[in-house]
C-alpha positions as a printed Julia matrix, in Angstrom:
240×3 Matrix{Float64}:
  72.16  -33.87   73.7
  74.58  -35.96   75.74
  76.17  -38.76   73.77
  77.91  -41.93   74.83
  81.42  -43.28   74.93
  81.97  -47.0    74.99
  84.7   -49.58   74.76
  84.27  -53.25   73.9
  87.03  -55.77   74.27
  86.88  -59.41   73.26
  89.44  -62.12   73.7
  89.42  -65.66   72.45
  91.75  -68.65   72.46
  91.43  -71.1    69.6
  94.06  -73.68   68.68
  96.58  -71.92   70.92
  96.08  -68.47   69.39
  95.01  -65.49   71.48
  92.91  -62.91   69.71
  92.3   -59.55   71.33
  90.51  -56.49   70.09
  89.31  -53.22   71.54
  86.84  -50.89   69.89
  85.71  -47.51   71.11
  83.15  -45.02   70.01
  82.67  -41.46   71.13
  80.29  -38.62   70.36
  80.58  -36.25   73.29
  83.7   -36.11   75.45
  81.98  -35.31   78.72
  79.51  -38.2    78.45
  79.66  -41.37   80.6
  82.03  -44.14   79.66
  81.12  -47.79   79.42
  83.78  -50.49   79.38
  82.76  -54.05   78.63
  85.18  -56.95   78.73
  84.29  -60.27   77.14
  86.5   -63.33   77.15
  85.57  -66.37   75.14
  86.97  -69.87   74.73
  86.45  -71.9    71.59
  87.37  -75.42   70.63
  86.93  -78.97   71.81
  89.17  -80.67   74.34
  89.53  -84.25   75.48
  89.41  -85.3    79.11
  93.18  -85.6    79.16
  93.66  -81.98   78.08
  91.06  -80.29   80.3
  93.62  -79.19   82.89
  95.95  -77.7    80.29
  93.1   -76.06   78.45
  91.79  -74.51   81.66
  95.22  -73.02   82.33
  95.42  -71.63   78.81
  91.94  -70.19   79.1
  92.78  -68.43   82.37
  95.96  -67.06   80.82
  94.03  -65.81   77.8
  91.39  -64.13   79.94
  94.0   -62.52   82.14
  95.84  -61.25   79.08
  92.59  -59.98   77.6
  91.74  -57.92   80.69
  95.31  -56.62   80.97
  95.35  -55.46   77.37
  91.91  -53.91   77.76
  92.9   -51.98   80.9
  96.09  -50.82   79.23
  94.23  -49.69   76.12
  91.08  -48.2    77.58
  91.28  -47.22   81.24
  94.09  -44.62   81.23
  92.17  -42.37   78.86
  88.73  -43.15   80.23
  89.47  -42.7    83.93
  90.04  -38.98   83.56
  86.79  -38.49   81.66
  84.24  -40.6    83.43
  82.7   -41.47   86.75
  81.47  -44.75   85.33
  83.54  -47.73   84.26
  81.84  -51.07   84.03
  84.21  -53.73   85.38
  83.91  -57.51   85.38
  81.74  -59.09   88.11
  83.42  -59.48   91.49
  85.46  -62.68   91.63
  83.81  -65.51   93.56
  87.21  -66.88   94.63
  87.04  -67.09   98.47
  90.79  -66.49   98.64
  90.89  -63.61   96.15
  92.19  -61.11   98.73
  94.97  -63.46   99.89
  96.12  -63.73   96.28
  97.69  -60.29   96.72
 100.29  -61.92   98.98
 101.42  -64.01   96.0
 100.75  -61.47   93.27
 100.6   -62.09   89.55
 102.53  -65.21   88.64
 103.78  -63.77   85.35
 102.94  -60.13   85.98
 105.34  -57.55   84.63
 105.47  -53.77   84.42
 103.46  -54.1    81.2
 100.46  -55.43   83.17
 100.32  -58.93   81.67
  98.96  -61.58   84.04
  97.79  -65.16   83.75
  94.67  -64.51   85.8
  92.64  -61.46   86.85
  93.83  -60.19   90.23
  90.61  -58.98   91.85
  91.31  -57.13   95.1
  88.19  -55.0    95.15
  86.84  -54.26   98.64
  89.72  -56.2   100.28
  91.24  -54.8   103.48
  95.05  -54.7   103.74
  95.22  -51.95  106.37
  98.46  -51.84  108.39
  99.94  -54.82  106.56
 103.68  -54.26  106.97
 105.07  -57.45  105.41
 102.82  -59.36  102.99
 102.63  -56.79  100.19
 106.29  -55.73  100.03
 107.92  -56.57   96.7
 104.78  -58.11   95.23
 103.65  -57.75   91.61
 100.08  -56.45   91.48
 100.02  -55.31   87.84
  96.56  -54.75   86.33
  94.94  -55.51   89.68
  91.39  -54.33   90.28
  91.5   -52.37   93.57
  88.32  -50.3    93.68
  87.09  -49.69   97.24
  90.0   -51.67   98.71
  91.85  -50.43  101.81
  95.64  -50.2   102.01
  95.75  -47.71  104.91
  99.11  -47.74  106.64
 100.41  -50.65  104.56
 104.04  -51.0   103.55
 104.17  -51.42   99.76
 107.91  -51.06   99.33
 109.18  -52.26   95.91
 105.68  -53.24   94.82
 104.98  -53.36   91.06
 101.47  -52.03   90.51
 101.5   -50.96   86.86
  98.19  -50.39   85.1
  96.14  -51.13   88.2
  92.61  -49.73   88.64
  92.41  -48.21   92.12
  89.55  -45.73   91.7
  87.87  -45.04   95.03
  90.43  -47.04   97.04
  92.0   -45.89  100.32
  95.76  -45.44  100.7
  95.9   -43.32  103.84
  99.49  -43.36  105.11
 100.53  -46.1   102.67
 104.27  -46.3   102.02
 105.39  -46.74   98.4
 109.2   -46.86   98.4
 111.3   -47.82   95.35
 108.04  -48.97   93.73
 106.75  -49.07   90.16
 103.26  -47.55   90.26
 103.0   -46.21   86.73
  99.74  -45.82   84.74
  97.53  -46.44   87.78
  94.09  -44.85   88.13
  93.98  -43.37   91.66
  91.0   -41.14   90.84
  88.7   -40.36   93.8
  90.96  -42.29   96.17
  91.73  -41.29   99.75
  95.48  -40.71   99.67
  95.95  -38.58  102.76
  99.49  -38.96  104.03
 100.54  -41.43  101.32
 104.3   -41.55  100.72
 105.67  -41.99   97.21
 109.42  -42.25   97.84
 111.7   -42.82   94.82
 108.7   -44.32   93.06
 107.81  -44.37   89.36
 104.44  -42.61   88.93
 104.43  -41.61   85.25
 101.04  -41.93   83.61
  99.12  -42.29   86.88
  96.01  -40.18   87.45
  94.78  -38.56   90.66
  91.63  -36.72   89.57
  89.39  -36.09   92.57
  91.8   -37.87   94.94
  92.41  -36.48   98.44
  96.17  -35.78   98.6
  96.34  -33.96  101.93
  99.74  -34.63  103.5
 100.88  -36.7   100.5
 104.62  -36.87   99.82
 106.27  -37.29   96.39
 109.91  -37.34   97.48
 112.19  -38.18   94.51
 109.21  -39.63   92.62
 109.57  -40.09   88.86
 106.65  -38.27   87.21
 106.32  -36.98   83.65
 106.01  -33.24   83.03
 102.43  -33.44   81.76
 101.47  -35.67   84.71
 102.94  -33.12   87.1
 100.84  -30.37   85.56
  97.7   -32.43   86.12
  98.75  -33.32   89.64
  99.41  -29.72   90.52
  95.8   -28.85   89.66
  94.61  -30.98   92.6
  93.6   -28.45   95.27
  94.35  -30.89   98.1
  98.04  -31.26   97.2
 100.07  -29.93  100.17
 102.35  -26.93   99.73
 105.51  -28.91  100.46
 104.69  -31.36   97.67
 103.93  -28.47   95.33
 107.45  -27.23   95.96
 108.95  -30.69   95.41
 107.02  -31.04   92.17
 107.89  -27.49   91.09
 104.22  -26.6    90.59
 103.74  -23.2    89.02
 101.68  -20.66   90.99
């Protein structure tokens, strides 16, 4: 009988203290995965402190999601077709926020607010994404076709089902990103950090990994992708 695998994360801010926890349960490895993220805010605030409290709450929620993605998604993405993400942001300018990036985002994926780029279209953008920090961004079903993402920092992002046809990643940090089931035909990873990233079910026809930094185990997984071009197999030293 098929079992279930689930992850529950909760995050709260009370008297300036952030509390974060992640719990998982598993019975059968091939069963669907469920990921639930809950962020709560406790405590009373005066009118004078509403603005500060709102900022702290956003920071706590962003940190909660970042920690949850870092803890849960890398291992779940390779095992499941189902990951339950937070509701789509109702911010009318959520796509444009990519042009600013995470205000305190780092390679560790910490951000002060969730960067929701799902279903956004950045096709052929040659200037606005270069050098931006998009750590822990949600990118499912987004389009980056033909975009220049030189020196972008995209650590721990969730890009399952996104499109990166002909996207240029040069001197970028794209580690621990879930690219599963993405369209990556002709993508160029040039001198880019890719360790810990997953490409299960991704279309890698024409993809280039020139001077990319990839861990040995990650290379073995990447080489199992039947769409990986022969030239890239040689560059990655894939075994026959």
